[in-house]
N, CA, C and O of each residue as an XYZ file, in Angstrom:
760
protein
N     -17.949     21.422     61.626
C     -18.868     21.068     60.611
C     -19.554     22.420     59.535
O     -20.119     22.525     58.446
N     -18.933     23.546     60.981
C     -19.761     24.649     59.888
C     -19.266     25.786     59.150
O     -19.697     26.804     58.609
N     -17.391     24.746     59.504
C     -16.214     25.232     58.233
C     -16.956     25.019     56.937
O     -17.240     25.750     55.987
N     -17.231     23.360     57.336
C     -18.099     22.636     55.565
C     -19.198     23.454     55.595
O     -20.231     23.006     55.099
N     -19.200     23.880     55.778
C     -21.253     24.605     55.669
C     -20.713     25.543     54.277
O     -20.856     25.620     53.056
N     -19.864     26.290     55.646
C     -19.383     27.704     54.819
C     -18.501     27.597     54.014
O     -18.735     28.670     53.460
N     -17.329     27.047     53.245
C     -17.057     26.186     52.959
C     -17.623     25.735     51.303
O     -17.081     26.164     50.284
N     -18.800     24.802     51.310
C     -19.996     24.395     50.145
C     -20.523     25.332     49.664
O     -20.898     25.466     48.500
N     -20.626     26.390     50.921
C     -21.274     28.080     50.359
C     -20.824     28.926     49.621
O     -21.529     29.630     48.899
N     -19.162     29.007     49.712
C     -18.508     29.599     48.816
C     -18.298     29.477     47.230
O     -18.440     30.241     46.275
N     -17.857     28.042     47.425
C     -18.039     26.785     46.455
C     -19.531     26.782     45.844
O     -19.726     25.831     45.086
N     -19.916     27.089     45.906
C     -21.157     26.899     45.194
C     -21.352     28.053     44.790
O     -21.465     28.213     43.575
N     -21.463     29.353     45.809
C     -21.938     30.172     44.707
C     -20.596     31.670     43.684
O     -20.830     32.741     43.124
N     -19.029     30.691     44.001
C     -17.872     30.862     43.030
C     -18.512     30.147     41.951
O     -19.191     30.689     41.079
N     -18.238     28.738     42.052
C     -19.182     28.074     40.791
C     -20.224     28.612     39.812
O     -20.017     28.495     38.605
N     -21.524     29.296     40.347
C     -22.861     30.119     40.198
C     -22.208     31.315     39.318
O     -22.524     31.646     38.176
N     -21.363     31.790     40.030
C     -20.763     33.190     39.278
C     -19.988     32.946     38.170
O     -19.902     33.759     37.250
N     -19.413     31.881     38.187
C     -18.209     32.032     37.187
C     -18.920     31.419     36.423
O     -18.174     31.481     35.446
N     -20.099     30.660     35.944
C     -20.687     30.049     34.460
C     -21.423     31.335     34.104
O     -21.958     31.104     33.020
N     -21.733     32.671     34.517
C     -23.098     33.274     34.681
C     -22.873     33.704     33.476
O     -23.906     34.023     32.886
N     -21.850     33.839     32.853
C     -21.291     34.683     31.186
C     -22.098     33.700     30.520
O     -22.245     33.830     29.305
N     -22.803     32.460     31.284
C     -23.008     32.039     29.997
C     -24.408     31.482     30.080
O     -24.691     30.307     29.841
N     -25.266     32.429     30.440
C     -25.888     33.191     30.666
C     -27.658     34.250     29.504
O     -28.832     34.353     29.148
N     -26.181     34.696     29.553
C     -26.239     35.866     28.613
C     -26.884     35.407     27.475
O     -26.571     34.217     27.476
N     -27.764     35.642     26.258
C     -28.571     35.878     25.255
C     -27.868     36.124     24.068
O     -26.946     36.893     23.795
N     -28.460     35.359     23.467
C     -27.194     35.302     21.394
C     -28.190     35.132     20.773
O     -29.189     34.975     21.475
N     -28.294     35.108     20.020
C     -28.910     34.821     18.606
C     -28.591     34.625     17.629
O     -27.594     33.916     17.768
N     -28.824     34.828     16.264
C     -28.114     34.168     14.941
C     -28.837     35.215     13.151
O     -29.800     34.937     12.436
N     -28.357     35.759     13.104
C     -29.394     35.814     12.321
C     -28.875     35.122     10.920
O     -27.750     34.651     10.749
N     -29.979     35.168      9.923
C     -28.681     34.445      8.165
C     -29.774     34.246      7.645
O     -30.719     33.732      8.244
N     -29.801     34.717      6.165
C     -30.622     34.794      4.488
C     -30.175     33.773      4.427
O     -28.973     33.627      4.645
N     -30.959     32.748      4.121
C     -30.908     31.292      3.203
C     -30.175     31.471      2.047
O     -30.194     32.250      1.094
N     -29.179     30.023      2.599
C     -28.524     30.979      0.766
C     -27.488     29.457      0.723
O     -27.035     28.953      1.750
N     -27.318     29.051     -0.294
C     -26.944     28.273     -0.797
C     -24.592     28.224     -0.778
O     -23.778     27.354     -1.089
N     -24.434     30.013     -0.110
C     -23.355     30.357      0.188
C     -22.664     29.333      1.389
O     -23.572     29.138      2.197
N     -21.390     28.576      1.849
C     -21.351     28.200      2.816
C     -20.940     29.444      3.805
O     -21.423     29.604      4.926
N     -19.639     30.579      2.986
C     -19.200     31.451      3.305
C     -19.529     32.783      2.623
O     -20.279     32.797      1.648
N     -18.984     33.900      3.115
C     -18.058     35.027      1.817
C     -17.556     33.673      0.727
O     -18.271     32.910      0.078
N     -16.404     33.724      0.809
C     -14.979     32.733      0.311
C     -16.089     32.200     -0.938
O     -15.618     32.320     -2.069
N     -17.332     31.697     -0.875
C     -18.235     31.527     -1.315
C     -18.887     31.129     -2.694
O     -18.883     30.380     -3.671
N     -19.623     32.534     -1.828
C     -20.552     32.848     -2.341
C     -18.870     34.333     -3.421
O     -19.707     34.960     -4.071
N     -18.433     34.548     -3.553
C     -17.791     35.502     -4.592
C     -16.666     34.824     -5.441
O     -15.889     35.302     -6.268
N     -16.879     33.202     -4.834
C     -15.649     32.414     -5.985
C     -17.010     31.779     -7.295
O     -16.826     31.314     -8.420
N     -18.241     32.010     -6.578
C     -19.798     31.626     -7.673
C     -19.942     32.758     -8.173
O     -20.491     32.546     -9.255
N     -19.735     34.197     -8.014
C     -19.777     35.174     -8.809
C     -19.194     35.828    -10.325
O     -19.724     36.458    -11.240
N     -17.795     35.307    -10.045
C     -16.555     35.218    -10.378
C     -16.500     34.664    -11.261
O     -15.590     34.659    -12.091
N     -17.875     33.844    -11.254
C     -18.086     32.347    -12.242
C     -18.829     33.435    -13.121
O     -18.135     33.430    -14.139
N     -19.769     34.306    -13.312
C     -20.558     34.734    -14.250
C     -19.916     35.555    -15.349
O     -19.592     36.519    -14.656
N     -19.647     35.753    -16.140
C     -19.051     36.285    -17.500
C     -20.335     37.122    -18.378
O     -21.213     36.656    -19.105
N     -20.052     38.472    -17.995
C     -21.075     38.982    -18.916
C     -21.027     38.981    -20.043
O     -19.948     39.256    -20.568
N     -22.052     38.706    -20.776
C     -21.856     38.871    -22.334
C     -22.201     36.657    -22.510
O     -23.032     36.123    -23.244
N     -21.501     36.160    -21.830
C     -21.229     34.796    -21.777
C     -22.931     34.072    -21.180
O     -23.720     33.408    -21.852
N     -23.068     34.540    -19.609
C     -23.360     33.667    -18.321
C     -25.082     34.034    -19.290
O     -25.555     35.147    -19.521
N     -25.755     32.453    -19.731
C     -26.928     32.820    -19.436
C     -28.126     32.936    -17.465
O     -27.689     32.709    -16.337
N     -29.038     33.200    -17.717
C     -30.134     33.194    -17.223
C     -30.176     32.020    -16.476
O     -29.645     32.036    -15.366
N     -30.738     30.954    -16.902
C     -30.254     29.018    -16.184
C     -29.006     28.840    -15.445
O     -28.959     28.252    -14.364
N     -27.933     29.382    -16.073
C     -26.449     28.993    -15.772
C     -26.356     29.610    -14.309
O     -25.946     29.030    -13.304
N     -26.911     31.144    -14.426
C     -26.545     32.455    -13.356
C     -27.709     31.982    -11.958
O     -27.609     32.389    -10.800
N     -28.934     30.887    -12.579
C     -29.724     29.826    -11.224
C     -29.478     29.181    -11.050
O     -29.989     28.617    -10.083
N     -28.567     28.631    -11.687
C     -27.442     27.549    -11.254
C     -26.640     27.445    -10.510
O     -26.404     26.512     -9.743
N     -25.900     28.831    -10.725
C     -24.842     28.511     -9.790
C     -25.335     29.202     -8.119
O     -24.372     29.516     -7.418
N     -26.591     29.407     -7.570
C     -26.973     29.540     -6.776
C     -27.336     31.268     -6.364
O     -27.034     31.803     -5.297
N     -28.311     32.160     -7.937
C     -27.851     34.018     -7.315
C     -29.883     33.285     -8.523
O     -30.153     33.490     -9.707
N     -30.739     32.500     -7.423
C     -32.306     32.327     -8.354
C     -32.769     33.353     -7.541
O     -32.067     33.361     -6.530
N     -33.634     34.242     -7.498
C     -34.764     35.204     -6.745
C     -35.921     34.282     -6.627
O     -36.869     35.002     -6.314
N     -36.145     33.593     -6.678
C     -37.651     32.485     -6.815
C     -37.319     32.135     -5.115
O     -38.035     32.477     -4.174
N     -35.760     31.196     -5.019
C     -35.228     30.681     -4.415
C     -34.968     31.119     -2.808
O     -35.167     30.698     -1.669
N     -34.331     32.366     -3.592
C     -33.086     32.847     -2.297
C     -34.399     33.975     -1.877
O     -35.294     34.510     -2.532
N     -33.891     34.014     -0.136
C     -34.309     35.739      0.942
C     -33.755     36.588      0.030
O     -33.398     36.401     -1.133
N     -33.736     37.596      0.770
C     -33.544     39.054      0.648
C     -32.965     39.094     -1.199
O     -31.815     39.239     -1.611
N     -34.211     38.911     -1.972
C     -33.016     38.918     -3.648
C     -34.838     40.004     -4.167
O     -35.932     40.116     -3.615
N     -34.303     40.489     -5.302
C     -35.323     41.488     -5.563
C     -35.501     41.623     -6.859
O     -34.487     42.226     -7.211
N     -36.280     41.406     -7.979
C     -36.105     41.397     -9.032
C     -36.884     42.394     -9.749
O     -38.070     42.711     -9.845
N     -35.278     42.927    -10.418
C     -35.654     44.612    -10.762
C     -35.991     45.624    -12.170
O     -35.032     45.829    -12.914
N     -37.394     46.278    -12.550
C     -37.301     46.167    -13.762
C     -36.136     47.197    -14.487
O     -35.199     47.480    -13.741
N     -36.106     47.688    -15.638
C     -34.912     48.547    -16.501
C     -34.884     49.593    -15.649
O     -33.841     50.151    -15.308
N     -36.471     50.033    -15.112
C     -36.148     51.276    -14.525
C     -35.920     51.390    -13.035
O     -35.507     52.424    -12.509
N     -36.184     50.370    -12.436
C     -35.217     49.706    -11.142
C     -33.398     49.776    -11.217
O     -32.522     50.103    -10.416
N     -33.427     49.158    -12.973
C     -31.773     49.124    -13.339
C     -31.455     50.712    -13.282
O     -30.630     50.998    -12.414
N     -31.994     51.893    -14.105
C     -31.752     52.941    -14.564
C     -31.665     53.537    -12.504
O     -30.728     54.296    -12.255
N     -32.426     53.227    -11.519
C     -32.711     54.165    -10.667
C     -31.451     53.566    -10.076
O     -30.535     54.381     -9.970
N     -31.149     52.156     -9.606
C     -29.661     52.171     -9.169
C     -28.355     52.616     -9.725
O     -27.462     53.100     -9.031
N     -28.258     52.357    -11.512
C     -26.979     52.669    -11.102
C     -26.887     54.503    -11.718
O     -26.053     55.277    -11.248
N     -27.650     54.821    -12.541
C     -27.744     56.015    -13.051
C     -28.285     56.863    -11.787
O     -29.351     56.888    -11.172
N     -26.751     57.714    -11.663
C     -27.102     59.306    -11.002
C     -26.773     60.169    -11.900
O     -25.952     60.107    -12.814
N     -28.048     61.626    -11.297
C     -28.421     62.747    -12.096
C     -26.867     63.696    -12.061
O     -26.736     64.534    -12.953
N     -25.563     63.514    -10.876
C     -24.809     63.781    -11.730
C     -23.784     63.344    -12.592
O     -22.726     63.961    -12.713
N     -24.151     61.919    -13.420
C     -22.928     60.929    -13.939
C     -23.260     60.930    -15.158
O     -24.357     60.418    -15.377
N     -22.794     61.260    -15.895
C     -23.078     61.528    -17.452
C     -23.753     59.233    -17.719
O     -23.221     58.165    -17.413
N     -25.010     59.595    -18.370
C     -24.206     57.684    -18.955
C     -23.445     57.568    -19.956
O     -23.321     56.522    -20.593
N     -22.900     58.550    -20.181
C     -21.502     57.752    -21.453
C     -20.247     57.366    -20.191
O     -19.189     57.314    -20.818
N     -20.072     57.189    -19.256
C     -19.948     56.763    -17.724
C     -20.597     55.038    -17.506
O     -20.555     54.169    -16.635
N     -21.050     55.176    -18.564
C     -22.052     53.639    -17.662
C     -21.368     52.803    -18.662
O     -21.178     53.162    -19.824
N     -20.942     51.475    -18.077
C     -20.498     50.351    -18.217
C     -21.303     50.333    -19.814
O     -22.320     51.009    -19.967
N     -20.829     49.633    -20.770
C     -21.767     49.155    -22.421
C     -23.151     47.946    -21.731
O     -24.365     47.970    -21.932
N     -22.493     47.206    -21.079
C     -23.843     46.380    -20.671
C     -24.884     47.416    -20.206
O     -25.785     47.606    -21.023
N     -24.947     48.136    -19.047
C     -25.703     48.892    -18.485
C     -26.588     49.593    -20.068
O     -27.801     49.502    -20.260
N     -25.561     50.274    -21.038
C     -25.945     51.049    -21.508
C     -26.865     50.151    -22.378
O     -28.053     50.239    -22.690
N     -26.253     49.591    -22.551
C     -27.390     48.402    -23.623
C     -28.733     48.523    -22.984
O     -29.737     49.036    -23.477
N     -28.604     48.009    -21.893
C     -29.307     47.470    -21.256
C     -30.948     48.465    -21.055
O     -32.090     48.109    -21.349
N     -30.414     49.911    -20.390
C     -31.836     50.699    -20.744
C     -31.570     51.524    -22.151
O     -32.131     52.599    -22.365
N     -30.776     50.991    -22.969
C     -31.545     50.886    -24.422
C     -32.904     50.307    -24.897
O     -33.958     50.811    -25.286
N     -32.206     48.359    -24.603
C     -33.579     47.254    -24.559
C     -34.919     47.495    -24.019
O     -36.020     47.083    -24.384
N     -34.400     48.594    -22.646
C     -35.674     48.580    -22.160
C     -36.366     47.736    -21.462
O     -36.149     47.465    -20.281
N     -37.796     46.981    -22.602
C     -38.246     45.915    -21.236
C     -37.597     44.929    -21.164
O     -37.757     44.148    -20.226
N     -36.553     44.681    -22.296
C     -36.280     43.743    -22.675
C     -35.110     43.688    -21.661
O     -34.360     42.751    -21.934
N     -34.664     44.497    -20.423
C     -33.540     43.729    -19.372
C     -34.038     44.060    -17.788
O     -34.691     45.042    -17.436
N     -33.583     43.045    -17.003
C     -34.448     43.253    -16.134
C     -32.838     43.185    -14.921
O     -31.640     43.352    -15.151
N     -33.389     42.957    -14.021
C     -32.543     42.855    -12.822
C     -32.435     42.170    -11.633
O     -33.416     42.133    -10.890
N     -31.039     41.422    -11.216
C     -31.224     40.624     -9.914
C     -30.714     40.871     -8.914
O     -29.622     40.303     -8.937
N     -30.895     41.627     -7.605
C     -30.473     42.155     -6.719
C     -30.691     41.053     -5.769
O     -31.699     40.386     -5.536
N     -29.013     41.011     -5.076
C     -29.434     39.940     -3.348
C     -28.645     40.159     -2.216
O     -27.793     41.020     -1.998
N     -29.035     39.307     -1.583
C     -28.471     40.470     -0.096
C     -28.297     39.007      0.867
O     -29.136     38.582      1.662
N     -27.412     38.597      0.654
C     -26.855     37.625      1.855
C     -26.351     38.098      2.627
O     -25.848     39.222      2.653
N     -26.431     36.780      3.923
C     -25.626     37.379      5.093
C     -25.576     36.688      6.259
O     -26.518     36.996      6.990
N     -24.960     36.001      6.648
C     -25.198     36.093      8.203
C     -24.222     36.183      9.666
O     -23.022     35.911      9.645
N     -24.898     36.577     10.825
C     -24.087     37.059     11.289
C     -23.891     36.237     12.719
O     -24.550     35.203     12.829
N     -23.290     36.507     13.488
C     -23.813     35.767     15.119
C     -24.141     36.900     15.906
O     -23.575     37.711     15.173
N     -24.583     37.564     16.771
C     -24.183     37.988     17.768
C     -24.802     37.205     19.575
O     -25.786     36.668     20.085
N     -23.125     37.742     19.971
C     -23.410     36.956     21.679
C     -23.193     38.472     22.843
O     -22.367     39.383     22.799
N     -23.769     38.333     23.332
C     -23.674     39.450     24.961
C     -22.562     38.466     25.232
O     -22.366     37.290     24.928
N     -21.713     39.654     26.118
C     -20.479     39.176     26.627
C     -20.361     40.201     27.292
O     -20.860     41.283     26.983
N     -19.450     39.900     28.629
C     -19.367     40.497     29.603
C     -19.998     40.190     30.535
O     -20.748     39.225     30.392
N     -19.940     41.020     32.118
C     -20.587     41.082     32.623
C     -21.909     40.141     33.224
O     -22.763     40.535     32.430
N     -22.427     39.432     33.861
C     -23.621     38.301     33.727
C     -24.820     39.629     34.715
O     -26.006     39.685     34.390
N     -24.355     40.397     35.661
C     -24.989     41.309     36.356
C     -25.329     42.579     36.294
O     -26.404     43.105     36.582
N     -24.138     43.142     35.816
C     -24.543     44.386     35.269
C     -25.340     44.764     34.287
O     -25.941     45.837     34.228
N     -25.379     43.014     32.709
C     -26.017     43.483     32.136
C     -27.607     42.908     32.575
O     -28.543     43.416     31.958
N     -27.904     41.925     33.564
C     -29.465     41.872     33.585
C     -30.218     42.990     34.035
O     -31.363     43.376     33.803
N     -28.730     43.662     35.152
C     -29.467     45.198     36.070
C     -29.618     46.583     35.050
O     -30.099     47.635     35.472
N     -29.202     46.430     33.858
C     -28.960     46.812     32.925
C     -27.655     47.881     33.199
O     -27.708     48.864     32.461
N     -26.874     47.863     33.828
C     -25.604     48.818     33.611
C     -25.294     49.169     32.558
O     -25.270     50.328     32.145
N     -24.873     47.678     31.696
C     -23.431     47.918     30.527
C     -24.175     46.573     29.528
O     -24.234     45.371     29.789
N     -24.641     47.271     28.421
C     -24.506     45.830     27.564
C     -23.601     46.120     26.554
O     -23.388     47.138     25.894
N     -22.833     44.373     26.585
C     -21.862     44.124     25.634
C     -21.944     43.576     24.519
O     -20.851     43.032     24.680
N     -22.248     43.224     23.533
C     -22.502     42.792     22.455
C     -21.525     42.485     21.675
O     -21.043     43.420     21.035
N     -20.997     41.246     21.504
C     -19.511     41.016     19.979
C     -20.739     40.467     19.255
O     -21.508     39.572     19.607
N     -20.730     41.266     18.093
C     -21.141     40.620     16.127
C     -20.197     40.011     15.355
O     -19.253     40.706     14.981
N     -20.257     38.536     14.944
C     -19.297     38.660     13.820
C     -20.090     38.005     12.832
O     -21.098     37.378     13.157
N     -19.581     38.139     11.247
C     -20.090     37.348     10.119
C     -19.806     37.635      9.262
O     -18.617     37.369      9.080
N     -20.363     38.212      8.295
C     -20.175     37.795      6.915
C     -21.437     38.606      5.799
O     -22.606     38.226      5.732
N     -20.879     39.716      5.038
C     -22.434     39.734      4.002
C     -22.285     40.201      2.704
O     -21.362     41.013      2.633
N     -23.087     39.904      1.205
C     -22.503     40.012      0.022
C     -23.612     40.010     -0.734
O     -24.381     39.050     -0.783
N     -23.824     41.530     -1.632
C     -24.545     41.854     -2.481
C     -24.594     41.888     -3.561
O     -23.874     42.726     -4.104
N     -25.430     41.034     -4.399
C     -24.572     41.262     -5.668
C     -25.163     41.585     -6.713
O     -26.046     40.741     -6.561
N     -25.478     42.136     -7.761
C     -26.625     43.000     -8.779
C     -26.147     41.690     -9.847
O     -25.047     41.156     -9.987
N     -26.916     41.540    -10.239
C     -27.185     40.867    -12.045
C     -28.280     41.234    -13.224
O     -29.453     40.881    -13.349
N     -27.313     42.212    -14.167
C     -28.510     43.091    -15.551
C     -27.906     42.513    -16.370
O     -26.699     42.366    -16.564
N     -28.913     42.124    -16.941
C     -29.639     40.573    -17.692
C     -30.860     41.416    -19.459
O     -31.779     42.217    -19.632
N     -30.148     40.682    -20.113
C     -30.714     41.307    -21.785
C     -31.477     40.173    -22.219
O     -30.851     39.223    -22.688
N     -32.654     40.121    -22.143
C     -33.016     38.578    -22.999
C     -32.088     37.169    -22.593
O     -31.360     36.590    -23.399
N     -32.263     36.816    -21.350
C     -31.596     36.391    -20.195
C     -30.568     36.281    -20.265
O     -30.183     35.171    -19.898
N     -29.818     36.943    -20.589
C     -27.912     36.415    -20.771
C     -27.586     37.782    -19.557
O     -28.186     38.846    -19.403
N     -26.455     37.236    -18.872
C     -25.808     38.524    -18.563
C     -25.233     39.262    -19.290
O     -24.483     38.863    -20.181
N     -25.608     41.135    -18.913
C     -24.613     41.522    -19.367
C     -23.939     42.802    -18.499
O     -23.335     43.651    -19.155
N     -24.051     42.987    -16.719
C     -23.314     43.610    -16.333
C     -23.874     42.703    -14.708
O     -24.884     42.104    -14.339
N     -22.310     43.123    -14.028
C     -22.878     42.346    -12.864
C     -22.121     43.693    -11.924
O     -21.604     44.660    -12.483
N     -22.177     43.536    -10.556
C     -21.647     44.863     -9.077
C     -21.888     43.923     -8.277
O     -22.847     43.151     -8.289
N     -20.832     43.983     -7.415
C     -21.224     43.262     -5.913
C     -20.227     43.786     -5.013
O     -19.150     43.951     -5.587
N     -20.226     44.161     -3.564
C     -20.297     44.935     -2.721
C     -20.332     43.910     -1.273
O     -20.800     42.774     -1.344
N     -19.810     44.438     -0.057
C     -19.685     43.261      0.620
C     -19.757     43.387      1.638
O     -20.230     44.518      1.758
N     -19.515     42.730      3.190
C     -18.092     42.635      4.359
C     -17.705     41.205      4.586
O     -18.261     40.339      5.260
N     -16.828     41.176      4.001
C     -16.313     39.590      4.476
C     -15.622     39.436      5.176
O     -14.472     39.116      4.875
N     -15.931     39.558      6.120
C     -15.256     39.500      7.960
C     -16.247     40.499      8.475
O     -15.719     41.378      7.794
N     -16.824     40.879      8.832
C     -17.682     41.285     10.007
C     -17.212     41.360     11.239
O     -16.993     40.165     11.441
N     -16.789     42.097     12.550
C     -16.332     42.291     13.479
C     -16.432     43.353     13.672
O     -16.060     44.283     12.956
N     -17.325     43.407     15.390
C     -18.337     44.536     16.039
C     -17.796     44.345     17.490
O     -17.198     43.341     17.876
N     -18.039     45.261     18.114
C     -18.742     45.159     19.065
C     -19.013     46.238     19.227
O     -18.440     47.194     18.704
N     -20.832     46.322     20.712
C     -21.127     47.174     20.225
C     -21.241     47.428     22.359
O     -21.450     46.513     23.156
N     -21.044     48.772     22.678
C     -21.539     49.112     24.592
C     -22.308     49.998     24.482
O     -21.977     51.070     23.976
N     -23.630     49.731     24.975
C     -24.281     50.978     25.545
C     -23.967     50.305     27.148
O     -23.856     49.134     27.513
N     -23.876     51.717     27.966
C     -23.797     52.404     29.251
C     -24.352     52.723     29.221
O     -24.587     53.466     28.268
N     -25.656     52.453     30.727
C     -26.735     53.282     31.433
C     -26.590     52.768     32.902
O     -26.977     51.758     33.489
N     -25.595     54.310     33.396
C     -25.060     54.605     34.487
C     -26.236     54.887     35.678
O     -25.882     55.170     36.822
N     -27.723     54.778     35.288
C     -28.608     54.327     36.195
C     -29.448     53.067     36.168
O     -30.622     52.911     36.505
N     -28.810     52.444     35.821
C     -28.930     50.618     35.696
C     -30.401     51.110     35.123
O     -30.889     51.861     34.278
N     -30.980     49.659     36.731
C     -32.677     49.468     35.845
C     -33.343     50.902     35.826
O     -34.405     50.857     35.205
N     -33.097     51.953     36.234
C     -33.610     53.457     36.016
C     -33.683     53.694     34.367
O     -34.521     54.325     33.722
N     -32.836     53.167     34.041
C     -32.158     54.403     32.814
C     -33.659     53.815     31.698
O     -34.239     52.729     31.710
N     -33.885     54.973     30.884
C     -35.273     55.120     30.786
C     -36.183     54.881     31.295
O     -36.936     54.352     30.477
N     -36.924     54.995     32.866
C     -37.757     54.522     33.249
C     -38.722     55.922     33.110
O     -39.760     55.820     33.765
N     -38.572     57.189     32.387
C     -38.184     58.478     32.070
C     -39.488     58.340     30.572
O     -40.641     58.655     30.277
N     -38.447     57.744     30.103
C     -38.949     57.072     28.807
C     -40.373     56.870     28.760
O     -41.221     57.586     28.228
N     -40.562     55.435     29.604
C     -41.822     54.890     29.720
C     -42.896     55.389     30.629
O     -43.984     54.815     30.679
N     -42.530     56.796     31.592
C     -43.462     57.221     31.775
C     -44.159     58.101     31.391
O     -45.355     58.314     31.591
N     -43.005     58.935     30.510
C     -43.817     59.627     29.475
C     -44.739     59.414     28.724
O     -45.655     60.221     28.567
N     -44.644     58.037     27.992
C     -45.879     57.201     26.781
C     -46.507     56.919     27.397
O     -47.449     56.524     26.710
N     -46.821     56.758     28.733
C     -47.749     56.455     29.446
C     -49.039     57.127     30.141
O     -50.094     56.803     30.687
N     -48.155     58.477     29.709
C     -48.917     59.527     30.796
C     -49.538     60.106     28.968
O     -50.535     60.769     29.256
N     -49.442     60.132     27.867
C     -49.841     60.381     26.165
C     -51.402     60.756     26.361
O     -52.102     61.018     25.382
């Protein structure tokens, strides 16, 4: 009978320890957007043709600063600050931007920051819970387009982003739960 109890305890312990990785926290961050993924956002971005695409067409493609998160509406001064650098002559700027700067108040810009990331804590549950080692795996994408318009017509566009975010963050604390205790106590006595 004792052998059966020991076997049951060992079996339950193994089962509990094997499933501990799923007890680690995870988080998901997403800026609401009409895009399924980076490729979808880039495909719609490519449909915008400077000199032809109107403001209403731009909004129809999902680039609407009034309904999308992390959008900025830019004045012509904001556009100038964003694109014109002190060491770059205006002659080197694309024609649409030069025309925008000349149009002044008739020129506006829209800047967006679309992203979706999933963050999972991975590794040993015990090392994580006792603060010896915290490992986080981050995956996702980000897409940041900027559109410049004059009189409701797109005259310039530019984008950048990360189509395939894959990174591992690893934080090692040799003192485990005591790591950071000095900072805590020093802030208490200020």
